[in-house]
N, C-alpha and C positions, 0 to 999 in steps of 0.2 A: 473384311474380317478374315483373319488367318484360318486355315483349315487343318485341324489335327488329323482328320481322315476325310478324304474326298470320295464320295460314293462312286462305285462302278458296278456293272452287272456281276452277279455272283460267278465265281470260277469253280470248275469241277475239281475233283481230286487229281493229284499227279498220277503219272503212269504207273508208279509203283507205290501204292498206298501202304504196303506192309513196311516200307522203309520209315514210316512215321511212328512206329511202335517197336518196343524191344521184345514183344511176344510173350511177356510174362503171363498174360491172362489165359493163354492156351493151356499151360500146365495147371494154373490155378483153377480153371474150370473143372478139371478132373478131380482136384481136391474138393471143390465145392459139391460135386455130384456125390462123392463119398460122404461128406459131412451132412449133406441134405438127407441122405438115407438114414444116417444115425439120428438126426433130429426127428425124423418121422417116427422112428422106432421108439423114441422117448416121448412122443406126443408133444414135442416142443416146437415143431415146424410152424404150426398155425400161429402160435403166440409170437414167434420170431417175426413172421410176416406182418402181423398186426402192428408190432412195435416199429418195425422198419417203415411201414407206410405212414404211421403217425409222425415219425421223425421227418420223413420227406414232406409231409403236409405242413409241418411247423416251420422247418428251415427254409422252404422255398419262399415263404412270405417274409421271413425275417431278413433274408439276404437282399430282398427288394425294398426293404424299409416300409413294408405295408403296416407292420406293427413291431413293437419291441416285446421281448419276453425274457425274463431272467432264466438262467440256466437251471435253477432248482425247480421252477415251475415247468420248464420244458421237460425235464426228466420225469416229473410226476405225470404229465399228460401222455408221455410216451408209454409209461408203464401201466397207468390206470385207465386211460381213455380220454377222449376229447370232451370236456365238460367245463362250462363257464364257472361252475362251482369250485373248480380246482385253481382258478386264476384270481389271486388277490388283486384288488384295484391298484395297488402300488407296484405290481409286477409287470405292467404293460402301460403303453402310452395312449391306449384307446379303450373304448367301452368293452368290458370283458365279454359280454354276450356277443357283440359283433365280432370280436377276435375269434371266439369259439366257432361262430358260424362260418367265418372265412376259412379257418383251418379245416372245418368239416367239409366245406366245398372242395378244398384241395384233396382231401382224403377220398371223397366220393369220385372226383375226377380220376384219381389214380386207380381206384377200383374199376372204373369204366375202361381204363386203358388195359387192364388185365383181361377184361371181357373182350375188348377189341382184338387183342393178340390171339385169343382163343377162337375168334370167328374167322371169317373168310375175307373181310375187307382189307384193302391195302390203304396205306397212307394217302390221303387226298386233301385237297384244299378245303373241301366241305367238312372233313373230320377235324382238321386243324381249327376251323371256325367253331365247330361244336365244342372242341376242347377249350377254346378261349372263353366261350360263354359259360361253360361249366365251372372253370376255375375262378371266374369273376362274377359268379351269380349274385353275391352280396356286395358288390362294388358298383355304386351308381354314378359316380363322377370321377373325373381325373383332372389333374392340374394342367392347364394350357397357358400359353403366353400370347398376348395380343401384339399388334404391330408396334406398340410403344414399349414393349418389353415388360408389361405388367402381367403378373400371374393372376389367373382366375379359375374357378371351378366350372367345368363343362360336363354335360351329360355324356356318359360313356355308352357308346353303341357296341353292345356285346356281340361277338361273332361277326363283326363287320370291319372291313379294312379301314384304315385311317383316311380321312378326307383332307387333312392339312399336314404340312411337314411336322415331323416330331424329332428333328435333329437337335441334340442338346448342346448348349454352350458350356464349355469347360471353365474351371476357375481362372485359367490364364487368359480367357476371352476367345480362345479358338473354338471352332465349330467342328463337331463330329457328325458328318453327313450320313444319314440313313437314306434308304431308297425313297425317291420322290413319290407322292401319292399316285401320280399318273402311270408310274411303272410298276406299282406294287403287285397288281393282279398278274401281270405277265411274269414277273420275277418269281412269284410264288408257284405259278404253274411250272416254271423251269426247275425250281427247287424240287418239287415232287417228281418231275420227270427224271431228273438226275438220280434222285434217291432210288427210284424204281429200277433204273439201269444198274445201279450198284448192287442190287440184290441178286443180279445174275452174274456178278463177279465175286472174286474171293477178297472181300474187304473185311478186315478185322472189325469186330463190333465197336471197340474203343475208338477206332479211326472214323468209322461211319457216324458214331454218336457225336464226336467232336466236330466233324465237318458239318453235319446237319444243324447242330446247335449254332455254330458260328455263322454259317450262311443265312440261317433264319434271322439271327441277330443283326446281320448287316442289312437285311431287308427291313426289319422292325415294322411288320405290316399293320400292327394295331396301335391305337392311340395310347393304350396302357396295357400292362400285363405281359409284355413280350418276353421278359426274363422267365416268368413262370411257364409260359408255353414252350420256350426254348428248352428248358430242363425237362419238360414233360415229353416232348418228342424225342429228345435224346434218351430218356428213360425207356421209351418204346423200343428203341434199338437194343438196349441192354436186356430188357425183359424177354424180347423175342429170341435172344441168343442164350437164354437160360440164366441170365445174371440178375442183378438187383436194380431197382430204380436209382437214378442218379441223384445223390444227395451232395449238395455243396453247402458245407457248414459255414456259419457266420465267421468263424476264425479264419476260414480260407478265402474270404472275399477279396483281400488285396491280391493274392496269387491268382485268383479266378479272373479278376479284371485285367491284371497284367498279361495273363495267358491269352485272353480275348484280344488284347491290343497287339500281341505278337502275331496272332493269327491274322489280324488286319494287315500285317506286314509279310504275309505269306509263310509264316512259320507256325504250323498247327501242332507241332510236337509238344510244347508245354501244356497245351490244353488236353491233348491225349494223355500225357503223363499224369495230370491232375485227375482225370477221369479214372485211370487205372488205379490210382491211389485210393479213390473213393470206393471202388469195387473191392479192393484188397481189405480196406478197413471194415466194410460190411461183412466180409467173409470171417474176419477175426471176431466180430461181434456175434456172428452166427455160432461160432464154435464155443463161445462163452455162455450163450443164453440157455443152452440145454441144462446147465447146472444151476440156473437161477429160477426157472419157472415152476419147478415141482419139488416139493420136499420129499425126502426119502421116507417111505411109509411101509415098505415091505422088506422081507429078508432078501428077496431077489434083487431089489434095487440097492440094498446095502452091500450085497456081495459085489455087484457091478461097480459101485462107488469105490470099494476097497481095491478092486482090480485096476480101475482107472488111476487111483492114487499111486499104486505100486508102479504102474507103467510110467507115471509122471516122475517118480523118484528114481527111476533107473533100475528097478528090480526085475523088470521084464524088458525084452528087446524086440518089439515089433519091427518089421522091415521098414515101415514108414519112418519111424524114429531114427533108425540106424542110417537110412539113406539121407535124411535131412542133415544129420550130424556129420556125416562124411563129407557132404558138399560144403557144409559150414566150415569144417576143418581146412579144406583146401582153399576156400575163398579167404579165410582168415590169413593163411600163409601168403596168398597172392596179394592181399591188402597190405600185409606187413612189408612185402617187397616194394610195392608202389610207394608207400610212405617213406621207406628207407631211401628210395631213389630221390624222393623229394627233399629229404633231409640232406642228402649228399649234394644235390644241386644248390641248395641254399648255402651250404658250407663253402662250396667252390666259388659261388658268386661273391661272397662276402670276405673271402680270403685276402689278407693283406690290408684290410681297412683299419686294423689296429684296435678295434673295439671288440671286447670279449662276447662273441656270439656263440651259441651252442645249440645244435639241432640233432636230436637223437630219438630213438624209439624205445618203448618199454612195454612189456607184457604184464598185465595185472588182471585181477578179478573185478567184477562190478561191485559198486558200493551203494550206500543209501542215496548219495547225490546222483548217481547214475539212474537209480530208480525214478527219481523225480523228473529227470529229463525224458526218460522213456515214456512215462505216463503223460507228459506234456505232448509227446508225439502221437498219443492217442490210444495206447493199449498197455495192458499189464505185463510186465516181464516175469518170467519164471527162470530164476537162476539155478534152480535145482536141475532143471532139464538141460540147460546149456548156459555157460557163463564164461565169457572171454572178452578181454578188452585190449586193444592196441592203442597206445598213446604216443603221438608224435610231439615231443617236447620242443617248445619254441622259446628258448632262453635268450633274452636281450636285455638283461638287467632286471628282469622280472620273470616269473615262471608261468608261461602260458602253454596251452596244449590244444592240438587238434585230436579229437578222440573218436574212436570207432567202438561201439558197444555191440557185441554179439550176444544174444540171449534167446531163450525159449519164449514163445508167446503163450501167456497163460490165460485163465488160471489152470487149465489142464493142457498138458503138452499133447499136441495132435499132429506132429510132423511139420510144424512151421517154426522157423527161426528168423527173428528180426535182427536188423542191423540199423543202428541209429548213429548219425554223425553230428557232433556238436563242437563248439569252440569255447574253450575255457580261458578267460583272460583275467589275470590277477586284479582283484579289487573291482571287478565288474560282474554283472550277472551272466552266468553261463548260458549260451544261446544255441538253440538248434540251428543247424545250417539249412537254408531253404532247399527243399527237395532232398533232404538228407535222411530219408528212410528207404530201406531196402528189405525185401523179404525173400527168404529161401524156403522152397517147398519140396516135398519128397517126390513129386511127380516130374519135376524138370530134370533133364539130363545135365551132367556136369558141364559139357561144352557150352550149352545154351546159357546156363547160369553164370559161367565164367565170363562170357561175352557181355552179358547184361551188367555184371558186377564191375568189370573193368571200366566200362563206359560211365557207369554211375559214379564210381570212385574218382575218376578223372574230373567229373563235374563238381563233386564234393570238394576236392583239393583246390580247384580254382576258386570256388565260392568261399571256402574257408580261408584261404590265403588272402583273398581280396578283403574279406571282412576283418581279418587280423591286421592287415596293412593299415586300415583306416583307424586303428586304435593306437598306432605308433606315434 
């Protein structure tokens, strides 16, 4: 049988782990620390924490296929609490009471992780086993395959390492090899040892979380539940660093799997980037929730709401707003130049072919169609706070375009500006470019933001042109 991935002992981080990340989280952490204080002052921090933990508890099971749950019910459970009464029978593929119990197990395990961080214990194999048992408290069996290739249900030993191989066969018949049972204990000991050594080094949390998640996944030490444990121990790294639990949403599953496969080929950067995006999205969610959880009931709250709205509309000019807008202005100009260079290169390459091709740029404002794409990327735009679009027209007998939308991140402008890249092809659905979201924050200096943006836009242009080429 062909091998899609052949198991080998886990590898440590490279000599320069900081090269695996663009450093965005360093400045965003300072933004979060300010926003966190504001949430606490508005008595909204606890509600945000509860909602985020519920989302983690729900999504970590969905992405593993433990149960299905439609989006409307997911939102209800996040906002109201975990209760089987909120789950209609046609909204999931399993018994609603069991689904609620499993989600509650995930939630309780996450609560325990926060307690773990607050204590004096270090990550150990015994704690990882405890975590496995807690996450799978209401899971009694797992699907195994016998020597004849027949699937059957087998009792799950919670908190115990696997005793039989659990390497999956892919649809193409190839085998993805995980660590053999005989080596599992020693590999887990090595994983914990390496992680402890990293704590004495300067390893960015997003890099350590991605490394720990991936190497644990390569070992796959338990008969079932490995994905949930992997996301849990990666969450420990983020929580300890002052960040949020790692949420991988159902719509991100293809990118998540692809990033893990690239990490199998010694490229950890896509997984790091996906984890950074998750933290960034949680931060945006945090900035929005303060305005959702409590109605305005006093003169003081009404006055503050008016102040916030005036700030949003540009009547006031706090330094955070002005700093973010100035960075955005310079990055917009830089992006315009990069796209103009791309247009010139396309024109040069196609000169003399005799067919009327035209590649040029145009500046415009965001529109309703842009709003829909930005929302698809995961957040609400605020065009009052910031509104600018650069469009690279790709005319080859039809009007296509590679588009960059710069916009404030709403519903209240708080010094964050988003950039979304997407491809517009005539008579086809406009599509987001994979990895095509970027965020500008007021805490990052221009030089660092410029370096991140230039590298990001290079990747966007390559991905965009490749996607466009396939439509021709």
